[in-house]
TITOR-429466 format. One record per residue: residue in one letter; z, x, y of N, C-alpha, C in turn. Coordinates in steps of 0.001 Angstrom, whole numbers, padded with zeros to 6 digits, always signed. Layout:
N
aZXYZXYZXY;...
end
This chain:
278
m+000000+000841-001192+000000+000000+000000+000000+000879+001247;i-001052+000771+002050-001152+001551+003294-000335+000855+004376;k+000624+001586+004952+001515+001016+005957+001028+001356+007364;e+001594+000656+008355+001162+000835+009740+001378+002256+010230;d+002491+002899+009817+002732+004265+010279+001696+005240+009733;e+001142+004939+008547+000079+005778+007997-001212+005614+008805;v-001468+004380+009238-002639+004130+010084-002486+004861+011414;l-001291+004820+011980-001043+005530+013244-001227+007035+013087;r-000782+007579+011968-000975+009024+011722-002457+009356+011630;f-003217+008487+010969-004665+008685+010860-005305+008681+012249;l-004898+007728+013083-005443+007642+014436-005054+008857+015273;k-003826+009326+015117-003389+010508+015858-004183+011742+015445;d-004439+011865+014146-005228+013009+013667-006628+012999+014258;r-007190+011817+014436-008566+011698+014940-008648+011749+016462;f-007644+011183+017140-007816+010930+018571-006798+011609+019486;t-005885+012394+018942-005015+013155+019829-005878+014136+020629;g-005736+014088+021928-006587+014909+022793-007803+014155+023301;v-008083+013014+022679-009173+012142+023144-008566+011023+023987;s-007672+010249+023376-006935+009244+024136-006005+009948+025118;p-005815+009356+026304-005039+010040+027332-003566+010236+026986;d-003007+009408+026100-001599+009536+025736-001368+008797+024423;n-000123+008837+023944+000200+008159+022691-000002+006655+022780;d+000181+006119+023994-000037+004684+024172-001504+004336+023938;g-002401+005259+024321-003824+005055+024080-004135+004992+022593;i-003463+005832+021817-003661+005815+020367-003119+004515+019780;r-001964+004090+020283-001390+002845+019786-002301+001648+020108;k-002962+001700+021261-003881+000622+021630-005066+000550+020676;r-005399+001683+020054-006497+001669+019088-006152+000849+017856;m-004882+000525+017702-004493-000370+016615-005136-001742+016787;n-005533-002077+018023-006222-003354+018252-007527-003423+017478;y-008165-002255+017248-009404-002225+016491-009142-002395+014994;v-007918-002125+014598-007551-002266+013190-007298-003735+012871;k-006652-004406+013798-006258-005797+013567-007440-006751+013769;a-007343-007904+013141-008461-008853+013143-008721-009476+014507;e-007721-009469+015400-007890-010100+016710-009106-009556+017449;h-009312-008255+017354-010410-007609+018082-011768-008148+017640;s-011873-008579+016390-013166-008997+015846-013443-010490+016006;k-012477-011253+016478-012681-012699+016600-013810-013067+017564;p-013938-012396+018733-015087-012713+019605-016428-012371+018952;l-016457-011310+018142-017688-010953+017429-018039-012039+016422;l-017027-012531+015737-017244-013612+014776-017811-014850+015474;e-017230-015208+016612-017692-016382+017351-019153-016242+017770;s-019572-015022+018058-020938-014808+018536-021994-015020+017459;v-021609-014946+016185-022603-015099+015111-022456-016394+014326;l-021351-017096+014475-021081-018252+013617-022180-019308+013670;t-022733-019557+014867-023757-020604+014984-025061-020206+014307;h-025190-018965+013898-026406-018484+013243-026234-018380+011722;l-025112-018869+011228-024814-018754+009805-024886-020101+009104;s-025260-020045+007840-025071-021175+006945-024156-020690+005822;k-023661-021594+005021-022759-021197+003940-023469-020327+002894;k-024801-020317+002926-025552-019494+001979-025924-018127+002566;s-025563-017899+003809-025939-016645+004476-025262-015444+003827;k-026029-014360+003745-025482-013075+003324-025449-012170+004548;i-024276-011594+004815-024087-010808+006032-023694-009382+005661;l-024252-008427+006403-023884-007016+006240-023423-006469+007578;d-022243-005861+007577-021718-005183+008756-021804-003679+008510;i-022654-002996+009270-022858-001553+009105-021861-000803+009980;g-021159+000158+009365-020083+000848+010072-018907-000088+010246;s-018466-000686+009138-017480-001775+009191-016078-001319+009544;g-015849-000010+009602-014562+000501+010053-013395-000024+009251;w-012435-000654+009956-011232-001177+009310-011485-002490+008592;g-012685-003024+008718-013074-004187+007932-012687-005534+008495;s-012244-005594+009746-011744-006862+010291-012820-007937+010374;f-014014-007554+010831-015093-008535+010976-015479-009126+009624;v-015614-008275+008627-015968-008739+007284-014833-009573+006692;y-013605-009175+006966-012439-009930+006496-012474-011361+007025;l-012718-011509+008333-012736-012846+008942-013842-013716+008357;l-014999-013108+008091-016101-013872+007498-015750-014337+006087;n-015182-013436+005280-014788-013813+003927-013665-014845+003943;e-012788-014755+004933-011713-015723+005069-012270-017128+005257;k-013420-017223+005936-014067-018516+006177-015020-018906+005050;g-015083-018081+004003-015880-018431+002839-017303-017931+002842;y-017653-017049+003805-019002-016486+003844-019108-015268+002925;e-020331-014999+002500-020589-013827+001656-020944-012647+002567;a-019944-011870+002909-020123-010757+003841-019708-009449+003195;s-020478-008397+003474-020191-007055+002968-020134-006070+004128;g-019495-004940+003901-019436-003891+004911-019646-002532+004288;v-020252-001624+005045-020391-000238+004595-019705+000677+005605;e-019004+001677+005097-018239+002600+005927-018123+003930+005172;v-018143+005043+005917-018095+006360+005261-016687+006942+005199;q-015754+006422+006011-014400+006958+006047-013562+006379+004900;d-013120+007251+003982-012369+006806+002807-011132+005990+003184;f-010369+006493+004153-009112+005835+004513-009367+004420+005033;m-010403+004266+005854-010733+002947+006388-011183+001995+005277;v-011976+002502+004348-012440+001673+003233-011254+001208+002393;d-010327+002143+002106-009143+001790+001312-008310+000722+002019;y-008150+000880+003331-007370-000099+004100-008050-001464+004072;a-009369-001476+004283-010116-002735+004307-010038-003448+002955;r-010166-002698+001881-010098-003304+000550-008705-003858+000267;q-007696-003109+000689-006313-003542+000467-006029-004853+001171;r-006468-004957+002428-006216-006180+003190-006964-007366+002582;l-008154-007116+002082-008970-008197+001532-008335-008810+000284;m-007526-008019-000408-006884-008522-001625-005934-009688-001329;d-005526-009816-000067-004630-010911+000305-005336-012261+000342;l-006672-012246+000367-007431-013500+000417-007497-014136-000969;g-007109-015383-001036-007143-016055-002333-008508-016596-002696;n-009402-016748-001695-010708-017371-001959-011820-016355-002146;l-011464-015082-002343-012482-014038-002493-013293-014267-003769;k-014632-014227-003633-015503-014574-004748-015889-013369-005595;t-015608-012167-005132-016036-010972-005856-015017-009860-005659;k-015210-008729-006312-014276-007612-006226-014349-006952-004851;t-013207-006428-004406-013171-005799-003086-014119-004608-003004;e-014360-003939-004143-015245-002767-004154-016694-003126-003862;t-017050-004384-004109-018416-004820-003819-018520-005494-002454;v-017374-005712-001809-017367-006256-000449-017381-005113+000557;y-016473-004137+000372-016436-002946+001216-016925-001765+000401;l-018048-001211+000813-018627-000092+000073-018503+001184+000887;k-018138+002258+000222-018187+003568+000866-019628+004051+000755;a-020350+004000+001854-021774+004329+001840-022205+004729+003237;s-023311+005463+003289-023848+005915+004568-024812+004878+005134;a-024757+004702+006434-025698+003813+007116-027114+004349+007047;l-027254+005642+006731-028574+006266+006643-029260+005990+005304;d-028498+005487+004344-029056+005223+003011-028296+004047+002399;l-028614+002856+002851-027878+001673+002426-028147+001345+000956;p-027102+001060+000188-027255+000809-001254-027637-000640-001565;f-028659-001128-000878-029100-002504-001073-030620-002552-001158;s-031125-003573-001826-032571-003740-001961-033162-004248-000656;d-034484-004177-000555-035176-004690+000627-034932-006196+000775;s-034900-006648+002015-034833-008088+002331-033675-008782+001612;h-032494-008208+001715-031337-008707+000971-030417-009583+001818;f-030364-009348+003134-029384-010016+003987-030045-010931+005020;d-029318-011993+005368-029764-012914+006419-029348-012415+007802;i-028206-011721+007843-027653-011215+009101-027194-009775+008880;v-027530-008900+009835-027008-007528+009841-026386-007274+011206;t-025186-006703+011226-024510-006424+012494-024221-004934+012636;l-024309-004472+013872-023985-003088+014228-023114-003132+015479;w-021816-003093+015270-020874-003195+016380-020353-001805+016749;d-020790-001274+017871-020281+000009+018399-020299+001118+017351;v-021434+001259+016688-021528+002277+015640-022649+003289+015882;l-023700+002890+016581-024884+003752+016692-024604+005060+017421;e-023629+005058+018358-023351+006299+019090-022618+007336+018240;h-022221+006936+017030-021498+007864+016155-022375+008443+015047;i-023673+008112+015080-024591+008607+014046-025778+009268+014736;e-026034+010519+014393-027051+011285+015114-028442+010673+014982;d-028820+010280+013759-030156+009727+013533-030104+008202+013646;y-029984+007705+014873-029849+006261+015091-031111+005506+014653;e-032279+006154+014757-033521+005490+014355-033512+005200+012861;k-033034+006138+012069-032947+005940+010623-032005+004791+010290;v-030898+004695+011024-029960+003598+010807-030627+002254+011089;l-031341+002174+012198-032027+000924+012536-033112+000586+011518;h-033837+001594+011055-034868+001356+010043-034251+000808+008755;e-033105+001368+008361-032417+000890+007162-031907-000536+007361;a-031357-000815+008536-030864-002162+008827-031989-003181+008742;i-033137-002834+009279-034291-003739+009252-034838-003868+007827;r-034798-002785+007072-035302-002813+005690-034550-003827+004846;v-033217-003878+004978-032421-004766+004121-032339-006189+004679;l-032951-006420+005836-032931-007735+006466-034084-008596+005943;k-033801-009843+005661-034830-010769+005205-035782-011125+006345;p-037018-011508+006040-037884-012073+007077-037191-013260+007740;k-037271-013330+009065-036578-014317+009886-035072-014072+009955;g-034619-012971+009327-033216-012597+009448-032930-012030+010823;k-031656-011978+011185-031258-011570+012539-030358-010345+012502;i-030581-009473+013473-029760-008288+013629-029055-008359+014979;f-027761-008101+014976-026950-008128+016191-026472-006717+016491;i-026656-006282+017735-026287-004920+018124-025490-004964+019421;k-024305-004378+019394-023531-004126+020608-023191-002646+020627;n-023384-002029+021777-023180-000587+021851-023008-000159+023309;v-022344+000967+023501-022273+001557+024827-023641+002136+025173;n-024004+002077+026439-025280+002627+026898-025005+003912+027683;y-025333+005041+027087-025027+006329+027722-026017+006692+028822;a-026954+005794+029135-027852+006024+030264-027277+005466+031563;s-026068+004902+031499-025465+004306+032689-024271+005130+033167;c-023925+004943+034419-022669+005491+034946-021563+004516+034547;f-020564+005018+033862-019550+004107+033356-018285+004882+033003;m-017300+004152+032496-016085+004756+031987-016300+005051+030509;e-016330+006316+030135-016568+006679+028739-015505+005989+027882;p-015917+005183+026889-014970+004305+026203-013982+004998+025281;h-014278+006217+024857-013381+006923+023941-012350+007752+024702;y-012821+008456+025728-011931+009287+026532-011335+008536+027719;r-011951+007411+028096-011499+006612+029232-011481+007425+030521;v-012587+008105+030785-012759+008861+032029-014129+008513+032608;p-014306+008641+033943-015627+008377+034544-016693+009281+033929;w-017901+008730+033772-018952+009441+033034-020306+009226+033702;l-021104+010281+033746-022452+010206+034309-023480+009991+033197;p-024651+009421+033515-025677+009176+032495-026079+010452+031761;f-026040+010396+030440-026452+011505+029581-025869+012839+030059;l-024601+012825+030406-023935+014037+030867-024137+015147+029834;p-024810+016263+030192-025068+017326+029214-023787+017760+028499;k-023886+017983+027206-022704+018261+026402-021947+019498+026892;k-022655+020524+027340-021978+021733+027814-021128+021432+029041;i-021680+020614+029937-020919+020222+031129-019781+019276+030733;a-020056+018377+029785-019038+017432+029329-017833+018163+028750;v-018093+019229+027993-017009+020015+027394-016120+020615+028483;k-016728+021236+029477-015972+021841+030574-015185+020782+031347;y-015846+019663+031589-015234+018548+032322-013984+018050+031595;l-014101+017832+030285-012977+017321+029516-011855+018355+029411;q-012221+019614+029286-011207+020663+029240-010413+020716+030545;l-011105+020526+031674-010419+020508+032967-009425+019351+033053;l-009738+018272+032343-008850+017107+032318-007770+017228+031251;g-007784+018350+030530-006784+018562+029488-007059+017805+028209;r-008319+017467+027966-008698+016722+026760-009374+017639+025734;d-009364+017193+024522-010024+017906+023430-011499+017485+023392;p-012438+018402+023637-013860+018022+023696-014552+017938+022338;s-013837+018223+021268-014504+018286+019954-015089+016934+019548;y-014473+015841+019990-014976+014520+019609-016326+014233+020251;i-016474+014604+021529-017771+014391+022192-018822+015320+021602;q-018386+016478+021113-019332+017434+020528-019815+016997+019158;n-018901+016488+018340-019225+016232+016937-019267+014764+016533;g-018644+013892+017338-018537+012502+016919-019296+011509+017754;i-019913+011981+018844-020640+011076+019729-022043+011606+019979;f-023024+010734+019796-024434+011076+020025-024992+010053+021002;y-025482+010554+022105-025914+009658+023180-026998+008683+022707;i-026792+007427+023063-027728+006367+022725-027924+005522+023971;s-029093+004919+024117-029342+004116+025312-029959+002774+024947;n-029885+001852+025884-030506+000544+025724-032006+000689+025466;s-032655+001568+026221-034103+001768+026070-034452+002314+024690;n-033630+003241+024175-033860+003801+022838-033915+002705+021782;i-032905+001842+021809-032788+000807+020783-033903-000224+020907;l-034178-000657+022129-035254-001630+022334-036597-001080+021870;r-036831+000200+022111-038099+000828+021697-038267+000772+020183;v-037198+001128+019442-037282+001123+017977-037532-000288+017458;l-036801-001258+017986-036966-002640+017528-038365-003171+017844;k-038874-002816+019018-040215-003250+019392-041260-002620+018476;n-041097-001335+018163-042044-000645+017270-042027-001217+015859;k-040885-001777+015467-040778-002406+014138-041173-003886+014185;n-041694-004315+015346-042254-005660+015508-041209-006766+015355;l-039998-006525+015832-038985-007566+015835-039065-008366+017138;h-038705-009619+017050-038605-010452+018249-037247-010191+018884;i-037230-009694+020105-035991-009277+020757-035519-010356+021716;t-034243-010694+021602-033668-011732+022443-032184-011424+022636;t-031444-012393+023155-029991-012276+023284-029371-013620+022950;l-028071-013627+022720-027379-014881+022469-027484-015815+023672;q-027428-015229+024888-027510-016043+026092-028872-016728+026209;i-029930-015994+025904-031282-016568+025965-031435-017684+024941;e-030926-017455+023733-031037-018465+022686-030256-019730+023062;k-029120-019565+023715-028353-020735+024152-029124-021558+025169;i-029768-020882+026113-030515-021576+027155-031710-022326+026569;l-032372-021707+025595-033547-022329+024997-033189-023461+024043;s-031924-023485+023605-031489-024549+022706-031495-025889+023429;s-031852-026950+022709-031864-028284+023319-030443-028770+023600;t-029481-028293+022815-028073-028655+023020-027233-027381+022990;p-027328-026556+024019-026622-025282+024018-025106-025452+024058;q-024399-024610+023326-022942-024620+023333-022456-023589+024354;i-022240-024043+025561-021815-023163+026651-020398-023553+027044;r-019446-022667+026791-018042-022998+027018-017636-022855+028480;s-018174-021837+029132-017796-021594+030523-018274-022743+031417;p-017380-023389+032164-017789-024492+033062-018835-024049+034081;l-018666-022842+034629-019616-022349+035625-020999-022145+034999;k-021036-021499+033842-022321-021263+033185-022966-022579+032748;r-022141-023537+032331-022675-024840+031933-023262-025564+033139;l-022608-025420+034296-023122-026028+035523-024466-025418+035904;i-024540-024085+035824-025796-023400+036146-026907-023856+035210;y-026562-023988+033922-027563-024442+032959-028027-025866+033286;n-027096-026758+033566-027450-028151+033836-028332-028277+035085;i-028008-027478+036111-028828-027498+037330-030236-026991+037031;s-030316-025888+036282-031629-025322+035959-032431-026285+035080;a-031728-026982+034157-032420-027947+033298-032932-029129+034122;f-032129-029577+035096-032523-030698+035937-033790-030358+036729;f-033833-029131+037233-035011-028726+038020-036093-028065+037150;r-035884-028162+035829-036830-027597+034854-037124-026126+035142;s-036057-025402+035446-036230-023985+035774-035530-023058+034786;k-035170-023605+033609-034439-022757+032671-035291-021587+032176;y-036603-021742+032178-037449-020631+031729-037456-019497+032746;i-037184-019843+033995-037015-018789+035002-035750-017999+034693;l-034682-018723+034282-033453-018046+033886-033703-017113+032694;v-034509-017581+031755-034833-016764+030580-035549-015485+031010;l-036507-015623+031918-037231-014444+032413-036285-013464+033100;i-035330-014000+033851-034359-013146+034528-033492-012412+033497;l-033037-013140+032480-032202-012528+031436-032967-011475+030651;k-034258-011727+030411-035075-010735+029712-035229-009470+030544;a-035382-009652+031859-035487-008493+032751-034178-007700+032762;i-033060-008437+032768-031749-007774+032740-031575-006994+031443;q-032015-007586+030340-031869-006917+029050-032631-005599+028997;k-033760-005542+029684-034582-004327+029674-034095-003277+030667;n-033067-003606+031439-032540-002661+032412-032031-001404+031703;p-032654-000246+031917-032237+000965+031197-030854+001457+031598;f-030338+000960+032724-029058+001445+033236-027923+000439+033060;s-028152-000587+032252-027090-001566+032005-025888-000862+031375;s-024706-001373+031650-023495-000689+031188-023345-000709+029679;s-023962-001702+029025-023822-001792+027573-025085-002374+026949;v-025179-002217+025657-026289-002766+024869-025805-004067+024225;d-026574-005124+024384-026212-006423+023791-027513-007102+023362;i-027836-006960+022089-029161-007374+021590-029028-008254+020346;m-029868-009254+020287-030108-009978+019049-031608-009888+018783;a-032005-009543+017573-033422-009428+017246-033708-010140+015937;v-034898-010692+015833-035285-011471+014656-036453-010769+013964;k-036336-010597+012667-037383-009963+011873-038506-010973+011604;k-039708-010604+011940-040834-011532+011773-041316-011555+010326;
end
């Protein structure tokens, strides 16, 4: 049984010198717990049926896959870190409605060589994982390979082409800050630069869109799909008002064009993509 103090030790081994203090490491426990994955679950639920097969690439602590299995969906995850896989499998054993063995739900496998046949999944997700794998194109090719025709891929990622707060070190960051300069910068701040050197590979919104376009996927977003829906589920009162006004004046397609332009912005702070395999 893996206990919380063991998880904290694992996080300290990985992130001491990256997180600004011990409180920063403790906050990373939010990624371990299922709460962090609930908004991700909500973003895909309307695209699922009870027969859907879902794959989460780089499943980490397994929270997203856990929540899907808790609701009775057939979801799998792949992760290369042994400790994370063991933790995810252990937690899954608490579910009484699990239809298969934990070893076939959480697999220790590389995103560069997925152990699945072609066209196997209805949904593939990549949540904040592409910046940790050097050959991001190979990962995307594998994700598309195992996706069924008309299947959907969801991608959320930091965009290193923007000026932003680097999410791992929590310090101001310039677009594609050269690694040599980044090392000196982090050392001046008293941080350990080894994580940026070995664990982070710059990825951009334009990079990902280019690969998906070359693979002939239809690129969209959840927001665009909601607007195009005849009965969109928009929770925000303000956004619902904007939608209703645009629908009244028959201008929702103008909103779609605006959202598409925003999505192509190479300097957007983050990557937020949904794509459909033709």
